[in-house]
C-alpha positions, 0 to 999 in steps of 0.5 A: 240621442235619436235612433240613428245613432244608437242603431250605429254605436250597435253596429261598432259594438257587434263589429267589434265583437265578430272580429274577436271572435274571428281572432278567437277561433283562428288562434288555435289553428295557428298555434297546432300548424306551428307545432306541427309545421304541416296543414293536414285537410283530412282526420287521418293526417291529424290523427297522424299528427297527433301520434307524431305529438305523443311520440315526442312526447314519449321520446322526451320522457325517456329522455327525461328518465334516462338523465334521471337514471344517469343522475341517480347513478352519478349520485350512487357512485359519488355516495360510494367514492365517498364511503370509500374515501371515508374507509380509506381516511378511517383505516389511515387514521387507525394505521396512525393511532397504531402507530403512535400508540407503539411509539408511546409504549417504546417510550414507556418501556424506556422509560420504565427500564431508566427509572428501575436504573435510576432505582438501583444507582440510589440504592447502590449509592445509599448503600456505598454512602452508609459503608463509608460511613461506618467505615469512617466511623470506625477507621477514625481513629486508625492514624491515632492507634497507630501511632500509640502502638509505639508506646504499648511496644516500649511499654512491653519491651520494659516488661521482657527486660525484666527476666522473671528470675529476678522477681522471684527471688526471695528478699534479703533481710537484714542480719540482726545486730547483738545488742547487749542489755543495759538499763542505762541506755534505750534503743533511739526512735527515727520518724522515718519509715524503714528502707525497703530493700531494691528488690522491692521496688524492682517489684513494684516498678514491674507492677507498675509498668505492667498494669500501664500496659495492660490499661492501655491494652483495654483502651484500644481493645474497646476501640476495635484495636485487638493484638495478635500473635502469629507464632505457629501460624502459617506465614501470611504477607497479608498479616506477616512481615518477616524479618530473617529466615532460619533453619529450624529442625522439626518444624514445617517450613513457611511457618512462624517460629519467633515473634518480634513484633506483635500485630494488631487489627482494627475491625478485621483490617491490619493496621500493623502487620507482624514482625516474625522469623519463618521457618526456612526450607532446608531442601 
């Protein structure tokens, strides 16, 4: 490479460096003119431009602070509204829980009352069933006993038909026939027992009927069937059946003075009313 060529290359490089330096020095001024909008040639005017820039920056800061403050206020209001909404929701849920609790308490009270009524009904049912069972056992022979009372009445009438005077009469002794002693003839021996008189047979019959009547009454008494004779008692239509009335001096009207048929009870219940005669009022 010759000296001339080297010199030309140096000049090209130096000119390019100068152009670059000029461009760099002119760039801040252009930026400043674009920001301010007016070009000032004195130092005071440049200071005024700097103050306006600071004022603009202060205004921008104030607007930024105001925006941040408004954002904070909005956020605080949102938080307060959220808290208020949560408190309202909590109070509404609490009211709903109280209402549900009252409903459940009312249901518990209702179910408890029903359970008590059902328990009382069940106890009454058990008592009624036990009483009916006992009555069924006690009064199972009511119809049979009422039919058997006719037999008892017949036996009682048979005993009444025989007067005590007939039973107390001494038996007539047979007259002794005179026998002539003879050494040749002997008394004949008979195999038949000696015949009893009719009075003895009557006494035996009466005793048999009386024993039968007594045993039958004892059997009925074993099953709760008891006779009662209301002679001398006050007339009771629930226990007595009046056949007739007659005035009887010296006795209170409405009093039983005659009993035609004896009454009977079974377990304190009237099985058959007594058939009686009642004293009539003479007034």
